[in-house]
N, C-alpha and C positions, 0 to 999 in steps of 0.2 A: 796569257790565255786568249785565244782568238775568239771572235764573235760567235762562230758556230759551236765551239766547245762550251762557251758560256750559255748559249741558248739551249744546248742539249742538257746541261746541268740543271737549268731552270725547269725544263720540261720534265726531267726525271723527278725533281723535287715536287713539282705540281702534281705529277702522277702519283707520287707517294702520298701526298696530302689528300688527294681525291680518294685513293684506296683506303687510307686511314679513316676518312670520313664515312666511307661506305661501310667499312668493317665495324665502325662504332655504332652504326644504326642497326646492326644485326642483333636479334634477340639472344642468340646463342653465343657462348664464349668462344673466342678463337685465339688459340695460342700457337705460335710458331717457334720451333726450336731448331738449332743447328745440329750437325753430326756429333758434337760434343755434349749434347743435351742441354745447352744453355738457351734460355728464352730470348728470342729475337723480337717478337711482337706480342702484345697483350692488349686486346681490345677492351672497350668500356664494359661490355657484358661480362668478360672474364674478371674484371675488377670487382663488379657487383657479386659475381658468384663466389669468388675465392676470398674477397675481402682485402686483397693487395692492390695498391696503386701500381700502375704500369711501371713507374720508375723503380718500385721496390722489386718487381719481378724480372724485368729485362736485365740480362746479363747473369742471372742466377740459374742454377740447375733446376730443371723442371720438376725434379723429384721432390722439391719442397711442397708441391701441391698434392703429394701422395701420402697416405698413411702407411704404417708398417703392415706387412713385410714388403709391400711394393716399393717403398722408398729405397730400401736397402738393395733390392733386386734390379732396379731400373737401369743402372749404368751397365751392368753385365749383360742385361737383356739387349740394350741398344748396341753394345759392341758385338754381341753374337749375331744380331740381325745384319749389321753392316758387313760381317765377314761371311755369313752363310746365306742371307736372304730369307731365312725362316722367320715368319711373323706370327704373333699371337693376336695382335690388335689391328695392325696396319692393313688397311683395305678391307677390314671385316666389320668393325663396329660392334659394340656390345655394351652391356650395363656393367659399370665398374663403380669404385668409390673414390671420392676425392677428399682432400683435407683443406679446410679454410684456414685463414690466418690465425683465428682464435683457437685452432686445434680441433674443432668439431669435424666429424666425419659425416659425409652425406652421399647418397646415391646419385649417380649421374650416367647419362648416355654419352659414350665417347666414340667418335669416328675419326680415324687418323689416316691421312694421306701423305705421300711424299712427293717432292719435286726437286729439280736441280735449277740453280740460278748461278750464272757465271762460274760454272764448274764446281759449285759447292752443293752438298746434299742438305736438304731441309725437310722438316716434317711439320705438318699442320694438324692440330687437333681441334675438332669442333665439339664443344661441351654443352650439354643441356642438363640443368639441375632438375631432377625428377623427385625431389623431396616431397613436394606437395602431392604429386601423383601417387608416390609410394605410400605417403601417409593416408591418403584417401582410400587406397586399396587395403591398407591395414585396418582402417576404420570399418570398411565394408566387411572385411574378414572377421573382425571382432564382433560386429553386429550379427553376422551370420552365426558365429559360435554361440553368442548369447541367445539368439532365437532358437537354435537347436537345443541348447541347454534348457531354455524355458519350455520348449515343446516336450522334451524328455521328462522334465519335472511335472508338467501338466499331465502327461500320459501316466506317469507313476502315481500321481495324486488321484487320478481318475480310477486307476486299478485298485488303489488302496481304499478309496471310498466304497467301491463295489465290494471289496473284501470286508470292510467294516459293516456294510449293510448286511452282507451274508452272515457275519458273525452275530449281528444283532438278531437276525432271524433264528439262528441256532440257539441263542440265549433264550429267546421267547419259547422255542420248542422245548428246551431243557426245563424251563420253569413249568411249562404245561405238563411234561412227563413227570416231573417231581410231584406236582399236585396229584396226578393220577396214582402215583406210587403210594401216596400217604394212605389211601383207603385200604388196599390190600395189606399194607404193613400194619395198620391198626387192627385189621381182622386177625392177622397172624399173632399179634401181640396178645389180643384177648384170648385166643384159643390156647396159647402157651400158658398164660396166667391160669386159665381154667384147668389145664392138664396138670400143671405143677401144684395146684391146690389139692390134688388127689394123692392117695397113698400109692406110690409107684416104686418099682424096683430101682435100686440105687444106680445101676448102670443106665437105665432109661432116664432117670431124673438127671443124671450128669449130662447125657446127650441133649436133653431138652434145654438145660441151662446154657449149654454152648450155643444152641440155636437161638435162644433168647438174647444172649449177648451179641450175636452177630446181627440179629434183627434190630436190636437197639442201636448198634453201630450204623446200620443202614438208615434208620430213622434219623439219627443225628446228621448223617451225611446229607440226606434229603433236606433236612431243616436248614443246614448251612447253605446249601445250594439255593434254596428259596430266599433266604435272607440276603444272599449276595445279588440275586437277580431282581429283587424287589426294588422298584423305582420309588423315589421319594425326595422331598426337599432336603437341602443341606441341613444337617443337624449335628452340632457338636455337643459332645457329652463326655463324661468320664469314661476312659477306656483302659481296661486291663490288657496291656500289650502281650503278656505271657499267654493269656487266654485267647486273644485274637490270632496270635502266631500258631497256637496249637490247632485252632479251628481251620486256619488256612492250610496247614500241613495235612490235616485230615482230608481236605478236598483233593489234594494232589498225591495222596498216599499211594493210590494204585499206579500212577505214572512213575513214581520213584521206585516202586517195587518192580515194575515192568522193566525199567532201565537199570536195575541193580545199583541203585544209588543209596548209599548209606547217609543217614542224617545224624549229625552230632550237634546237640543243643547245649548251649552254655548261657543260661539266663540268670542274672543276678536275682537272688531271692528277695532283696530289698528294693527291687525295681519299682519306682513310683508310678502311680496311675497318672495318665496324661489326659489332657482335654483336647479331643479331636473328633473328626467325623469317622465313625466306626466303619461305615460302608466303604468310604473312599480309601481308608487305610488298608482294609482287606483287599481292595482292588490292587493296591500297590504291592502288597505281600504276594498275592497270587501271581501277579505279572513277573515279579522277580524270581519266584520259585519256578515258574514255567520256563523262564529264560535259562535258569541254572540247569533244569532238566534237559532242555534242548542242547545246551553246551556239553552235556555229559551223556550223549546218546549211547556210548559203549560202557557206561558205568562210571562211578567215581564217588566222591564224598562232598557233601554239602555241610559246611560248618556254620551254625547260626549262633551269633553272639548278641546279647542284649545287656547293656549296662548303663549306669548313670553317666551323664556327660554335661556339657554346656554348649549353648549356641548364642552368640552375641551377648555374652556375659549373663545369660539366663539359664536356670536349671533346665536340663533336657535329658533325653534318653537316646542313646546311640545303638542302632541295630545294624549288624553287618551280615551279609550273605556271601560267603566265600566258597566258590566251587573249584573243582580240580579239572575243569573242562578245557576246551581247545584254546581259549583265550582270544584276545582281539589284537590285530596288528596295530602298532603305534600310530601309523598314518590314518587309521580309521577311528581311533579312540576319541578324538575331539568331536566327531560327528555323531556318536551313538545316541545322543539325546536330541538330535534334530528331527523334526517331524518328517515322516515318510522315509527315513534312512534306516536300513536294516542290514545286518551282516548275515542273515539267514538266506537260504535258497529261495528262489522265486516261488511264491504261493505259500510259503511257510511262515511269513511274518508280515505284519501290517506296517511296521516302521513307526507305530504310534505309541507302543507300550511305554518305553522309557520317557518319551516326551510327556505323556500323560502323568507318569509317576513324578517327574520333576515339577509339573504344574501343581499337582496335589501337595507334594511335600514342601516345595519352595514358596509358591504363590499363595496357596490356600492355608498352609500351616506354619509359614514363616520358618521353615526348617532348612536343612542342607541335604543334598544328594550328590555323592561323588562316585566315580567309577574308576577303578585301577585294574589294569589287565596287561598281560603280555602273552604272546603266542606260546602255547605249551605249558604255561604255568597256572592257568585259570584266571578267574575274574573275582574281584571283591567289590560289591556294591554296599556303600555305607550310607545309612540314613540317620540324621540327627533331628529329633523332634522336640520342641520346647514342651515342658510339662503344662504350662498355662499359656493362654493367649497374651499377646503383647500388652493389651490394655487392662489385663487383670491386675 
């Protein structure tokens, strides 16, 4: 080898060393491959990004840095480009995915260029790991989603609170009207008693007795309404469930008749008396009866069962309300007792009914409340209430 040749070889080696040093200072990964897809150079940033040492990558097919299906497609894509010149990435640059040595897949920006050296075709890929950037974008997106969800929940809660306030006003008005009705009902009752004490024609007496019975029914209805709307401290006492269920049914009798709903009652004659808050239990019963009525807007059957049972190994009473209504989709069933969640049309439900029922039954009476339902087959709500408080 002459001196000029040796000098030229040293200069090329020095140039390669300088180029390698420069490439190793670049933040982005730089990978060069030949026309066969084999890695020719692999800078230090590429080592950091992919997890391979340069010695592990050089001489290997670059598809080792790609997840499926790109790994399987790369060789045919490269051959197709070399024969046709049609490129998907070369000279374009785009976001793709890479695969690290440990098998994890990550997003990256890739820009590919081509060049010729000593008559051979080469391709250089400049890689930038954008995992953190993508992660930050995803975190921002998730935060935005959470904020939108919180805003929607707040809006729904505000609407439901307004609705609850409106219902409270209606309840006060109903109580006021019930009080006012008591006076004319009392007058009618006295007049009927006076008339019936006289010597009357049989047909007239029969008609007056029917009027008296309906007047008494109206008076009982008003009395039940006043008892339900009357506020007072929590008061637990002995409760005859059969009687309370009958009074609750009386309050919604007109609704059931309007919607052509048949009520079938199966109450165990030996049903024990329980110790509970009468007012709150009636609130539970009325809510469940109202829900059943809403579910059977076009008519149906409500079956009411009450029998002895147990809860937490204690004597209890089980009451079930089974309707033949529209039912609840399975994906919504786990949410039906969440506050402010409702399956009813907007403006027709507060989303608080079952949540309040669960609080009264479970938290305040140490009982159980379950809901079973399926679309088209109806809904069964089952309440289990202990006969005595846990410390009795």
